[in-house]
Backbone as CSV, one residue per row, in Angstrom:
resi,resn,N_x,N_y,N_z,CA_x,CA_y,CA_z,C_x,C_y,C_z
1,UNK,0.832,-1.204,0.000,0.000,0.000,0.000,0.871,1.261,0.000
2,UNK,1.903,1.266,0.889,2.792,2.417,0.973,3.517,2.637,-0.345
3,UNK,3.905,1.534,-1.006,4.605,1.655,-2.288,3.694,2.274,-3.337
4,UNK,2.415,1.902,-3.313,1.471,2.457,-4.279,1.277,3.963,-4.044
5,UNK,1.183,4.355,-2.783,1.024,5.773,-2.455,2.244,6.572,-2.906
6,UNK,3.438,6.005,-2.607,4.675,6.676,-2.998,4.766,6.803,-4.506
7,UNK,4.364,5.715,-5.230,4.397,5.751,-6.682,3.423,6.798,-7.218
8,UNK,2.255,6.899,-6.603,1.255,7.885,-7.035,1.775,9.300,-6.840
9,UNK,2.457,9.525,-5.710,3.019,10.852,-5.431,4.079,11.201,-6.465
10,UNK,4.946,10.233,-6.787,6.004,10.458,-7.774,5.415,10.764,-9.143
11,UNK,4.399,9.983,-9.535,3.772,10.191,-10.843,3.061,11.540,-10.908
12,UNK,2.405,11.914,-9.806,1.708,13.203,-9.762,2.698,14.362,-9.858
13,UNK,3.809,14.239,-9.123,4.841,15.284,-9.166,5.432,15.403,-10.565
14,UNK,5.698,14.259,-11.181,6.252,14.263,-12.537,5.280,14.904,-13.517
15,UNK,3.985,14.653,-13.307,2.978,15.243,-14.190,2.940,16.759,-14.026
16,UNK,3.053,17.216,-12.782,3.068,18.652,-12.543,4.279,19.310,-13.191
17,UNK,5.433,18.680,-13.043,6.649,19.224,-13.639,6.539,19.259,-15.157
18,UNK,6.008,18.191,-15.740,5.839,18.143,-17.202,4.870,19.216,-17.667
19,UNK,3.787,19.382,-16.899,2.800,20.402,-17.264,3.410,21.795,-17.182
20,UNK,4.246,22.019,-16.165,4.880,23.332,-15.999,5.739,23.659,-17.212
21,UNK,6.611,22.723,-17.595,7.507,22.991,-18.722,6.757,23.048,-20.049
22,UNK,5.672,22.289,-20.156,4.858,22.360,-21.372,4.199,23.721,-21.485
23,UNK,3.681,24.217,-20.357,3.056,25.535,-20.344,4.083,26.621,-20.638
24,UNK,5.269,26.504,-20.044,6.324,27.489,-20.287,6.738,27.478,-21.753
25,UNK,6.855,26.281,-22.337,7.237,26.170,-23.742,6.171,26.786,-24.644
26,UNK,4.888,26.529,-24.324,3.790,27.101,-25.112,3.792,28.626,-25.018
27,UNK,3.960,29.141,-23.786,3.984,30.592,-23.591,5.173,31.214,-24.310
28,UNK,6.306,30.511,-24.325,7.503,31.018,-25.002,7.252,31.192,-26.495
29,UNK,6.590,30.217,-27.096,6.292,30.276,-28.527,5.352,31.441,-28.833
30,UNK,4.289,31.579,-28.029,3.307,32.635,-28.269,3.912,34.031,-28.070
31,UNK,4.718,34.191,-27.026,5.341,35.494,-26.779,6.358,35.835,-27.861
32,UNK,7.085,34.826,-28.316,8.059,35.051,-29.390,7.357,35.496,-30.669
33,UNK,6.228,34.882,-30.968,5.463,35.273,-32.148,4.988,36.726,-32.024
34,UNK,4.514,37.093,-30.825,4.046,38.457,-30.594,5.196,39.447,-30.708
35,UNK,6.356,39.088,-30.162,7.537,39.949,-30.226,7.986,40.129,-31.679
36,UNK,7.970,39.055,-32.435,8.363,39.132,-33.846,7.430,40.037,-34.642
37,UNK,6.124,39.977,-34.333,5.173,40.842,-35.030,5.448,42.308,-34.717
38,UNK,5.765,42.590,-33.449,6.079,43.970,-33.075,7.328,44.466,-33.797
39,UNK,8.353,43.634,-33.852,9.594,44.028,-34.520,9.373,44.268,-36.015
40,UNK,8.504,43.454,-36.623,8.264,43.581,-38.064,7.606,44.908,-38.423
41,UNK,6.964,45.549,-37.464,6.296,46.830,-37.717,7.237,48.015,-37.575
42,UNK,8.429,47.796,-37.026,9.389,48.884,-36.866,10.024,49.244,-38.207
43,UNK,10.319,50.516,-38.435,10.931,50.934,-39.707,12.451,50.739,-39.726
44,UNK,12.945,49.797,-38.922,14.381,49.544,-38.845,14.654,48.054,-39.019
45,UNK,15.864,47.746,-39.485,16.276,46.354,-39.612,16.601,45.818,-38.227
46,UNK,15.881,44.791,-37.786,16.074,44.248,-36.447,16.270,42.737,-36.490
47,UNK,17.001,42.242,-35.510,17.230,40.802,-35.401,17.650,40.476,-33.974
48,UNK,17.613,39.205,-33.625,18.105,38.737,-32.330,18.477,37.266,-32.471
49,UNK,19.277,36.765,-31.535,19.758,35.384,-31.631,18.988,34.412,-30.744
50,UNK,18.378,34.913,-29.667,17.687,34.002,-28.739,16.585,34.739,-27.995
51,UNK,15.441,34.036,-27.855,14.292,34.558,-27.098,13.863,33.476,-26.121
52,UNK,13.779,33.836,-24.830,13.379,32.831,-23.844,12.484,33.444,-22.785
53,UNK,11.353,32.780,-22.531,10.420,33.196,-21.484,10.491,32.208,-20.331
54,UNK,10.612,32.716,-19.091,10.617,31.885,-17.891,9.306,32.084,-17.153
55,UNK,8.580,30.996,-16.957,7.250,31.077,-16.358,7.305,31.459,-14.883
56,UNK,8.262,30.880,-14.140,8.353,31.133,-12.697,8.542,32.600,-12.363
57,UNK,9.672,33.202,-12.786,9.877,34.636,-12.511,9.075,35.546,-13.423
58,UNK,8.436,34.980,-14.450,7.614,35.745,-15.394,8.434,36.838,-16.079
59,UNK,9.551,36.430,-16.675,10.382,37.403,-17.370,10.842,36.865,-18.725
60,UNK,11.289,37.793,-19.561,11.766,37.468,-20.907,13.234,37.840,-21.003
61,UNK,14.005,36.964,-21.632,15.437,37.205,-21.842,15.720,37.114,-23.340
62,UNK,16.274,38.196,-23.893,16.562,38.259,-25.325,18.057,38.495,-25.504
63,UNK,18.698,37.649,-26.275,20.135,37.766,-26.515,20.395,38.266,-27.938
64,UNK,21.493,39.002,-28.084,21.951,39.407,-29.406,20.985,40.284,-30.167
65,UNK,20.315,41.203,-29.483,19.370,42.098,-30.151,20.131,43.149,-30.961
66,UNK,19.702,43.364,-32.192,20.352,44.335,-33.067,19.301,45.141,-33.814
67,UNK,19.549,46.453,-33.935,18.637,47.345,-34.647,19.467,48.378,-35.405
68,UNK,19.087,48.630,-36.666,19.871,49.563,-37.484,18.954,50.459,-38.286
69,UNK,19.250,51.782,-38.210,18.536,52.773,-38.996,19.493,53.535,-39.887
70,UNK,19.015,54.595,-40.512,19.878,55.370,-41.413,20.983,56.110,-40.666
71,UNK,20.673,56.589,-39.453,21.642,57.395,-38.710,22.121,56.737,-37.421
72,UNK,21.652,55.548,-37.130,22.061,54.915,-35.873,22.098,53.399,-36.013
73,UNK,22.801,52.790,-35.085,22.779,51.337,-34.935,22.814,51.022,-33.449
74,UNK,22.139,49.952,-33.058,22.014,49.584,-31.653,22.148,48.077,-31.513
75,UNK,22.993,47.669,-30.566,23.114,46.255,-30.240,23.028,46.085,-28.726
76,UNK,22.451,44.978,-28.296,22.378,44.653,-26.877,22.699,43.169,-26.717
77,UNK,23.755,42.891,-25.973,24.111,41.491,-25.746,22.996,40.764,-25.017
78,UNK,22.356,41.472,-24.069,21.249,40.852,-23.334,20.209,41.903,-22.960
79,UNK,18.955,41.583,-23.220,17.818,42.415,-22.833,16.922,41.596,-21.925
80,UNK,16.682,42.085,-20.704,15.824,41.407,-19.735,14.577,42.247,-19.483
81,UNK,13.414,41.613,-19.548,12.154,42.308,-19.299,11.380,41.537,-18.243
82,UNK,11.181,42.177,-17.086,10.381,41.594,-16.011,8.929,41.983,-16.268
83,UNK,8.115,41.013,-16.627,6.761,41.299,-17.092,5.775,41.480,-15.944
84,UNK,4.750,42.308,-16.137,3.695,42.466,-15.129,2.736,41.284,-15.180
85,UNK,1.914,41.153,-14.146,0.985,40.023,-14.081,-0.058,40.067,-15.189
86,UNK,-0.355,41.264,-15.726,-1.404,41.390,-16.747,-0.821,41.567,-18.147
87,UNK,0.394,41.039,-18.384,1.052,41.303,-19.671,0.313,40.682,-20.849
88,UNK,-0.509,39.666,-20.591,-1.258,39.048,-21.691,-2.461,39.898,-22.101
89,UNK,-2.832,40.854,-21.259,-3.946,41.729,-21.573,-3.438,42.978,-22.295
90,UNK,-4.268,43.549,-23.114,-3.888,44.767,-23.833,-4.177,45.976,-22.953
91,UNK,-3.405,46.069,-21.859,-3.579,47.151,-20.898,-2.235,47.759,-20.549
92,UNK,-2.282,48.991,-20.041,-1.072,49.631,-19.559,-0.559,48.854,-18.349
93,UNK,0.697,48.413,-18.344,1.187,47.575,-17.244,1.369,48.353,-15.942
94,UNK,0.923,47.782,-14.810,1.087,48.452,-13.514,2.511,48.357,-12.976
95,UNK,3.318,47.500,-13.592,4.702,47.327,-13.196,5.505,46.907,-14.420
96,UNK,6.727,47.397,-14.518,7.583,46.982,-15.627,9.043,47.250,-15.257
97,UNK,9.894,46.306,-15.595,11.328,46.458,-15.356,12.074,46.010,-16.605
98,UNK,13.019,46.839,-17.057,13.806,46.544,-18.261,15.288,46.729,-17.936
99,UNK,16.110,45.781,-18.361,17.559,45.849,-18.146,18.258,45.543,-19.454
100,UNK,19.238,46.365,-19.815,20.084,46.112,-20.988,21.515,45.949,-20.496
101,UNK,22.134,44.839,-20.850,23.509,44.576,-20.449,24.407,44.523,-21.677
102,UNK,25.555,45.173,-21.542,26.550,45.198,-22.622,25.935,45.679,-23.937
103,UNK,25.366,46.882,-23.895,24.804,47.483,-25.094,25.848,48.289,-25.856
104,UNK,25.553,48.548,-27.111,26.436,49.347,-27.971,25.555,50.225,-28.842
105,UNK,25.874,51.511,-28.890,25.042,52.466,-29.615,25.932,53.361,-30.470
106,UNK,25.539,53.542,-31.726,26.269,54.429,-32.619,25.302,55.409,-33.258
107,UNK,25.647,56.703,-33.224,24.791,57.747,-33.770,25.608,58.618,-34.715
108,UNK,25.155,58.715,-35.957,25.889,59.476,-36.972,25.522,60.955,-36.901
109,UNK,26.078,61.644,-35.910,25.876,63.084,-35.764,27.235,63.763,-35.619
110,UNK,27.623,64.617,-36.575,28.932,65.289,-36.512,29.144,66.064,-35.215
111,UNK,28.077,66.712,-34.701,28.208,67.496,-33.480,28.569,66.606,-32.297
112,UNK,27.966,65.432,-32.232,28.260,64.500,-31.146,29.706,64.027,-31.221
113,UNK,30.160,63.743,-32.416,31.541,63.306,-32.613,32.515,64.421,-32.237
114,UNK,32.140,65.665,-32.534,32.995,66.803,-32.198,33.022,67.048,-30.700
115,UNK,31.875,66.895,-30.035,31.784,67.155,-28.605,32.483,66.079,-27.788
116,UNK,32.233,64.818,-28.111,32.743,63.723,-27.294,33.940,63.009,-27.898
117,UNK,34.292,63.375,-29.126,35.434,62.737,-29.762,35.126,61.370,-30.333
118,UNK,33.877,61.002,-30.353,33.453,59.710,-30.918,31.944,59.712,-31.099
119,UNK,31.460,58.761,-31.838,30.022,58.683,-32.094,29.442,57.331,-31.698
120,UNK,30.236,56.481,-31.053,29.754,55.174,-30.608,30.054,55.007,-29.115
121,UNK,29.156,54.298,-28.422,29.258,54.171,-26.970,28.834,52.780,-26.530
122,UNK,29.560,52.240,-25.588,29.089,51.060,-24.878,28.232,51.533,-23.712
123,UNK,27.190,50.789,-23.382,26.309,51.242,-22.312,25.621,50.075,-21.610
124,UNK,25.196,50.355,-20.389,24.297,49.487,-19.624,23.111,50.349,-19.198
125,UNK,21.957,49.733,-19.109,20.738,50.496,-18.822,19.798,49.661,-17.960
126,UNK,19.123,50.327,-17.048,18.094,49.661,-16.242,17.009,50.674,-15.894
127,UNK,15.791,50.217,-15.859,14.695,51.103,-15.505,13.479,50.320,-15.041
128,UNK,12.754,50.879,-14.103,11.523,50.246,-13.651,10.568,51.284,-13.071
129,UNK,9.300,50.921,-13.046,8.308,51.702,-12.319,7.324,50.733,-11.682
130,UNK,6.689,51.182,-10.608,5.796,50.293,-9.875,4.760,51.136,-9.130
131,UNK,3.504,50.711,-9.205,2.432,51.350,-8.457,2.179,50.559,-7.176
132,UNK,2.197,51.253,-6.055,1.859,50.646,-4.770,0.745,51.476,-4.141
133,UNK,-0.471,51.035,-4.323,-1.613,51.809,-3.851,-1.698,53.125,-4.598
134,UNK,-1.644,54.238,-3.871,-1.696,55.568,-4.486,-0.314,56.176,-4.615
135,UNK,0.667,55.369,-4.903,2.044,55.846,-4.986,2.729,55.232,-6.211
136,UNK,3.458,56.080,-6.933,4.233,55.622,-8.081,5.711,55.801,-7.765
137,UNK,6.467,54.716,-7.839,7.915,54.750,-7.688,8.545,54.447,-9.043
138,UNK,9.563,55.224,-9.403,10.216,55.028,-10.697,11.725,55.155,-10.537
139,UNK,12.456,54.397,-11.353,13.917,54.417,-11.298,14.471,54.244,-12.703
140,UNK,15.564,54.963,-12.990,16.230,54.834,-14.291,17.734,54.958,-14.085
141,UNK,18.490,54.137,-14.779,19.952,54.170,-14.678,20.551,53.975,-16.074
142,UNK,21.510,54.835,-16.424,22.217,54.730,-17.693,23.700,54.933,-17.440
143,UNK,24.501,53.972,-17.882,25.948,54.075,-17.765,26.557,54.075,-19.162
144,UNK,27.184,55.187,-19.538,27.917,55.284,-20.793,29.384,55.032,-20.476
145,UNK,29.892,53.927,-20.955,31.231,53.506,-20.579,32.281,54.507,-21.034
146,UNK,33.203,54.809,-20.129,34.292,55.774,-20.324,33.802,57.218,-20.363
147,UNK,32.531,57.442,-19.999,31.998,58.803,-19.905,31.406,59.062,-18.523
148,UNK,30.487,58.217,-18.105,29.872,58.397,-16.797,28.499,57.759,-16.739
149,UNK,27.877,57.872,-15.587,26.551,57.283,-15.403,25.599,58.304,-14.796
150,UNK,24.313,58.097,-15.076,23.262,58.961,-14.551,22.134,58.078,-14.024
151,UNK,21.746,58.314,-12.777,20.621,57.578,-12.215,19.544,58.571,-11.772
152,UNK,18.321,58.104,-11.793,17.165,58.958,-11.521,16.164,58.143,-10.720
153,UNK,15.688,58.701,-9.600,14.692,58.015,-8.782,13.636,59.021,-8.346
154,UNK,12.378,58.664,-8.513,11.282,59.579,-8.175,10.192,58.832,-7.416
155,UNK,9.622,59.509,-6.414,8.479,58.996,-5.665,7.340,60.006,-5.810
156,UNK,6.232,59.558,-6.368,5.075,60.432,-6.581,3.890,59.868,-5.807
157,UNK,3.381,60.672,-4.885,2.247,60.253,-4.052,0.922,60.645,-4.700
158,UNK,-0.144,60.039,-4.166,-1.517,60.378,-4.563,-1.783,60.167,-6.057
159,UNK,-1.053,59.232,-6.649,-1.242,58.938,-8.070,-1.481,57.443,-8.219
160,UNK,-2.728,57.067,-8.519,-3.063,55.655,-8.602,-2.936,55.125,-10.030
161,UNK,-2.876,53.814,-10.110,-2.715,53.144,-11.401,-3.867,53.420,-12.372
162,UNK,-5.141,53.358,-11.951,-6.235,53.603,-12.911,-6.156,54.963,-13.597
163,UNK,-5.733,56.008,-12.853,-5.626,57.340,-13.449,-4.604,57.356,-14.577
164,UNK,-3.436,56.754,-14.336,-2.383,56.718,-15.350,-2.777,55.804,-16.507
165,UNK,-3.441,54.701,-16.188,-3.887,53.777,-17.226,-4.846,54.468,-18.194
166,UNK,-5.798,55.232,-17.662,-6.760,55.925,-18.527,-6.057,56.917,-19.449
167,UNK,-5.013,57.581,-18.940,-4.275,58.531,-19.771,-3.567,57.818,-20.920
168,UNK,-2.847,56.728,-20.632,-2.092,56.033,-21.670,-2.997,55.296,-22.661
169,UNK,-4.219,55.026,-22.257,-5.168,54.406,-23.176,-5.967,55.443,-23.949
170,UNK,-5.658,56.730,-23.738,-6.310,57.793,-24.490,-7.711,58.113,-24.035
171,UNK,-8.074,57.709,-22.803,-9.427,57.947,-22.309,-9.543,59.233,-21.508
172,UNK,-8.402,59.908,-21.277,-8.417,61.184,-20.569,-7.164,61.966,-20.934
173,UNK,-7.125,63.222,-20.517,-5.954,64.058,-20.778,-4.953,63.894,-19.628
174,UNK,-3.862,64.638,-19.709,-2.847,64.583,-18.663,-3.267,65.368,-17.420
175,UNK,-4.322,66.168,-17.523,-4.737,67.033,-16.408,-5.012,66.286,-15.099
176,UNK,-5.719,65.148,-15.098,-5.919,64.433,-13.826,-4.609,64.005,-13.163
177,UNK,-3.610,63.657,-13.977,-2.315,63.272,-13.418,-1.649,64.473,-12.762
178,UNK,-1.669,65.622,-13.456,-1.057,66.831,-12.909,-1.800,67.315,-11.665
179,UNK,-3.111,67.117,-11.640,-3.917,67.587,-10.511,-3.742,66.698,-9.276
180,UNK,-3.635,65.379,-9.483,-3.608,64.453,-8.352,-2.189,64.145,-7.871
181,UNK,-1.233,63.994,-8.785,0.104,63.568,-8.418,0.850,64.593,-7.587
182,UNK,1.619,64.102,-6.592,2.401,64.978,-5.722,3.814,64.422,-5.583
183,UNK,4.796,65.237,-5.940,6.197,64.823,-5.834,6.640,64.865,-4.378
184,UNK,7.071,63.723,-3.856,7.545,63.677,-2.469,9.064,63.546,-2.390
185,UNK,9.671,62.993,-3.433,11.132,62.851,-3.434,11.625,62.646,-4.858
186,UNK,12.739,63.298,-5.167,13.383,63.134,-6.471,14.895,63.174,-6.257
187,UNK,15.576,62.237,-6.870,17.028,62.163,-6.701,17.685,61.835,-8.037
188,UNK,18.722,62.593,-8.378,19.509,62.334,-9.574,20.982,62.299,-9.180
189,UNK,21.702,61.315,-9.685,23.118,61.163,-9.358,23.912,61.015,-10.646
190,UNK,24.918,61.869,-10.799,25.828,61.783,-11.948,27.208,61.366,-11.453
191,UNK,27.723,60.274,-12.011,29.070,59.815,-11.686,29.959,60.002,-12.909
192,UNK,30.984,60.794,-12.738,31.865,61.126,-13.847,32.880,60.009,-14.096
193,UNK,33.057,59.678,-15.363,34.057,58.676,-15.742,34.732,59.092,-17.046
194,UNK,34.983,60.404,-17.176,35.640,60.914,-18.372,34.882,62.018,-19.075
195,UNK,33.570,62.137,-18.797,32.774,63.147,-19.490,33.236,64.565,-19.163
196,UNK,33.538,64.829,-17.898,33.913,66.175,-17.481,35.174,66.642,-18.206
197,UNK,36.191,65.809,-18.250,37.430,66.187,-18.947,37.187,66.364,-20.445
198,UNK,36.327,65.515,-21.001,35.992,65.635,-22.421,35.306,66.965,-22.701
199,UNK,34.391,67.356,-21.809,33.705,68.638,-21.948,34.692,69.804,-21.861
200,UNK,35.625,69.765,-20.904,36.606,70.837,-20.769,37.454,70.975,-22.030
201,UNK,37.861,69.863,-22.600,38.680,69.907,-23.823,37.880,70.485,-24.991
202,UNK,36.606,70.096,-25.095,35.768,70.608,-26.169,35.558,72.111,-26.015
203,UNK,35.215,72.570,-24.799,34.991,73.998,-24.553,36.265,74.800,-24.785
204,UNK,37.391,74.253,-24.372,38.672,74.948,-24.568,38.982,75.093,-26.052
205,UNK,38.674,74.069,-26.816,38.915,74.120,-28.263,38.016,75.174,-28.912
206,UNK,36.759,75.236,-28.484,35.829,76.210,-29.038,36.227,77.647,-28.698
207,UNK,36.782,77.852,-27.490,37.141,79.190,-27.031,38.595,79.549,-27.355
208,UNK,39.347,78.620,-27.883,40.748,78.882,-28.204,41.603,79.100,-26.969
209,UNK,41.332,78.312,-25.923,42.078,78.453,-24.674,42.421,77.066,-24.135
210,UNK,42.704,76.965,-22.830,43.087,75.684,-22.231,41.971,75.154,-21.343
211,UNK,41.927,73.837,-21.106,40.930,73.278,-20.189,41.001,73.893,-18.790
212,UNK,42.205,74.222,-18.333,42.347,74.822,-17.010,41.685,76.199,-16.957
213,UNK,41.810,76.978,-18.026,41.156,78.288,-18.070,39.636,78.147,-18.075
214,UNK,39.138,77.131,-18.770,37.698,76.878,-18.776,37.228,76.528,-17.369
215,UNK,38.003,75.726,-16.653,37.652,75.353,-15.282,37.566,76.603,-14.406
216,UNK,38.527,77.502,-14.544,38.520,78.735,-13.762,37.337,79.624,-14.126
217,UNK,36.976,79.648,-15.418,35.814,80.435,-15.852,34.522,79.892,-15.243
218,UNK,34.422,78.575,-15.164,33.238,77.962,-14.559,33.110,78.352,-13.089
219,UNK,34.221,78.322,-12.371,34.208,78.706,-10.965,33.802,80.170,-10.805
220,UNK,34.291,81.021,-11.699,33.953,82.441,-11.649,32.465,82.652,-11.926
221,UNK,31.921,81.913,-12.886,30.502,82.028,-13.219,29.625,81.610,-12.036
222,UNK,30.053,80.592,-11.323,29.285,80.128,-10.162,29.249,81.199,-9.087
223,UNK,30.397,81.827,-8.841,30.467,82.896,-7.841,29.502,84.025,-8.186
224,UNK,29.428,84.373,-9.458,28.570,85.467,-9.902,27.091,85.071,-9.879
225,UNK,26.808,83.820,-10.180,25.413,83.386,-10.324,24.742,83.075,-8.997
226,UNK,25.512,82.690,-7.991,24.924,82.259,-6.717,25.445,83.123,-5.569
227,UNK,25.124,84.411,-5.630,25.549,85.332,-4.573,24.648,85.261,-3.353
228,UNK,23.412,84.809,-3.535,22.529,84.595,-2.399,23.088,83.455,-1.538
229,UNK,23.110,83.666,-0.232,23.743,82.690,0.669,23.086,81.314,0.595
230,UNK,21.747,81.291,0.568,21.032,80.019,0.504,21.340,79.276,-0.792
231,UNK,21.287,79.999,-1.908,21.560,79.379,-3.201,23.009,78.914,-3.295
232,UNK,23.930,79.697,-2.742,25.336,79.303,-2.790,25.578,78.037,-1.969
233,UNK,24.973,77.981,-0.778,25.173,76.823,0.093,24.605,75.555,-0.525
234,UNK,23.409,75.670,-1.108,22.727,74.479,-1.614,23.164,74.081,-3.030
235,UNK,23.584,75.058,-3.836,23.905,74.760,-5.234,25.332,75.161,-5.595
236,UNK,25.694,76.419,-5.354,26.980,76.935,-5.802,28.179,76.213,-5.223
237,UNK,28.215,76.077,-3.908,29.366,75.451,-3.239,29.564,73.999,-3.688
238,UNK,28.493,73.170,-3.721,28.674,71.802,-4.213,29.169,71.752,-5.657
239,UNK,28.703,72.693,-6.505,29.188,72.736,-7.885,30.678,73.059,-7.920
240,UNK,31.119,73.989,-7.088,32.548,74.311,-7.008,33.347,73.084,-6.577
241,UNK,32.833,72.360,-5.588,33.521,71.172,-5.099,33.612,70.107,-6.186
242,UNK,32.543,69.992,-6.974,32.570,68.999,-8.049,33.559,69.401,-9.142
243,UNK,33.596,70.674,-9.492,34.523,71.145,-10.525,35.973,70.892,-10.105
244,UNK,36.247,71.048,-8.819,37.601,70.814,-8.316,37.890,69.334,-8.067
245,UNK,36.831,68.553,-7.922,36.987,67.107,-7.685,35.853,66.376,-8.397
246,UNK,35.918,66.268,-9.728,34.791,65.764,-10.529,34.595,64.250,-10.445
247,UNK,34.006,63.825,-9.346,33.756,62.396,-9.167,32.272,62.071,-9.275
248,UNK,31.495,62.564,-8.306,30.074,62.212,-8.254,29.283,63.377,-7.681
249,UNK,28.171,63.714,-8.335,27.340,64.839,-7.902,25.890,64.375,-7.773
250,UNK,25.292,64.681,-6.612,23.916,64.265,-6.339,22.991,65.483,-6.275
251,UNK,21.853,65.379,-6.966,20.789,66.386,-6.906,19.626,65.762,-6.129
252,UNK,19.213,66.393,-5.048,18.103,65.874,-4.255,16.994,66.911,-4.119
253,UNK,15.770,66.453,-4.310,14.587,67.281,-4.088,13.793,66.644,-2.942
254,UNK,13.796,67.300,-1.805,13.036,66.833,-0.642,12.130,67.959,-0.156
255,UNK,11.002,68.165,-0.816,10.110,69.274,-0.416,9.572,69.069,0.998
256,UNK,9.425,70.159,1.765,8.870,70.048,3.123,7.517,69.357,3.133
257,UNK,6.738,69.609,2.093,5.462,68.938,1.900,5.391,68.517,0.429
258,UNK,4.765,67.376,0.138,4.645,66.968,-1.260,4.094,68.073,-2.141
259,UNK,4.717,68.258,-3.303,4.332,69.331,-4.223,3.540,68.731,-5.384
260,UNK,2.367,69.286,-5.646,1.549,68.765,-6.743,2.275,68.966,-8.070
261,UNK,2.046,68.049,-9.004,2.695,68.151,-10.303,2.258,69.413,-11.043
262,UNK,1.029,69.852,-10.797,0.556,71.097,-11.407,1.351,72.287,-10.875
263,UNK,1.590,72.313,-9.552,2.376,73.387,-8.958,3.832,73.295,-9.419
264,UNK,4.333,72.085,-9.571,5.698,71.905,-10.061,5.846,72.463,-11.468
265,UNK,4.817,72.249,-12.274,4.811,72.778,-13.636,4.907,74.309,-13.619
266,UNK,4.199,74.941,-12.674,4.236,76.396,-12.568,5.596,76.881,-12.050
267,UNK,6.173,76.142,-11.088,7.447,76.541,-10.487,8.572,76.586,-11.511
268,UNK,8.567,75.624,-12.428,9.651,75.545,-13.419,9.186,76.115,-14.755
269,UNK,8.372,77.144,-14.719,7.887,77.792,-15.936,9.036,78.467,-16.665
270,UNK,8.734,79.190,-17.714,9.775,79.778,-18.569,10.684,80.747,-17.819
271,UNK,10.153,81.434,-16.792,10.966,82.367,-16.007,10.798,82.052,-14.521
272,UNK,11.384,80.936,-14.072,11.186,80.531,-12.678,11.968,81.401,-11.705
273,UNK,11.434,81.539,-10.509,12.146,82.179,-9.408,13.029,81.103,-8.776
274,UNK,14.328,81.185,-9.026,15.235,80.111,-8.637,15.195,79.859,-7.134
275,UNK,15.226,80.930,-6.343,15.231,80.754,-4.890,13.950,80.097,-4.409
276,UNK,12.821,80.486,-5.000,11.549,79.876,-4.614,11.529,78.394,-4.976
277,UNK,12.042,78.068,-6.157,12.114,76.666,-6.578,12.958,75.865,-5.608
278,UNK,14.134,76.410,-5.239,15.052,75.718,-4.334,14.397,75.473,-2.981
279,UNK,13.722,76.492,-2.440,13.133,76.371,-1.110,11.898,75.475,-1.094
280,UNK,11.006,75.632,-2.075,9.767,74.867,-2.065,9.985,73.404,-2.452
281,UNK,11.023,73.139,-3.240,11.304,71.755,-3.622,12.380,71.123,-2.749
282,UNK,12.968,71.920,-1.867,14.018,71.371,-1.006,15.211,70.905,-1.796
283,UNK,15.589,71.649,-2.819,16.696,71.258,-3.684,18.033,71.406,-2.965
284,UNK,18.863,70.397,-3.095,20.181,70.415,-2.503,21.137,69.571,-3.327
285,UNK,22.323,70.111,-3.595,23.364,69.371,-4.305,24.444,68.961,-3.313
286,UNK,25.086,67.838,-3.593,26.169,67.380,-2.722,27.055,66.419,-3.484
287,UNK,28.307,66.321,-3.067,29.210,65.320,-3.626,28.880,63.963,-3.037
288,UNK,29.060,62.936,-3.830,28.786,61.584,-3.350,29.973,60.685,-3.670
289,UNK,30.020,59.546,-3.035,31.147,58.644,-3.229,31.035,57.833,-4.489
């Protein structure tokens, strides 16, 4: 009797495992077909070497993605997409995460080549957003190899998923988002890995001077622009420190009270009051490690 029970358990487990992999294989085929249809509609030559869907973590892994247009080319050794629970539905996703590893980008723009000394870049990229009740959290990271990286993180309160979904589905304007959403925290971090020196060389070439003279001019401009003590402490002084030690610079917005997106739009209008913006948004710059 015990042997029969054990055999039944083994057979049942094996059936579950077989069903799991069969379902994953079926989903992989269907998602690949959908992905191929999307790529075929793009006005660029695209290809990839491998497409794989994992049922457990509910994510897609694409290897060897390549895209080429008249003025650009893009390659990604690996593209990872963490899918939302409703990805099979034709709805705006409440959560999405995208990661690009070992990417390569080339842009045929003479100005870019003149500014940075090249027109092709290796890069890594990651980004996600997530709705938690009436709160939207978003993150973005871009690393341009041998130049630097930029990360961005934002927390927006009082903004629910249905409101944003209706906007992206064309059922409403952006006004409800601006009226309801409130910025509670915003952070941007720039880590220098060659961009600053490249900029100094470019500016020096344009002005017919030396990079050191450009650095001194920047320091002088900061002194003139931030004579107000509050503005100098929060913005000017950290900028001076970064110019003298160009490693990492952090921009933080920590408003005393969450600021509505509509009010934020007014604050950063065409002629903003800089001191008011700094105080109401709690703007502060600082060096980071």
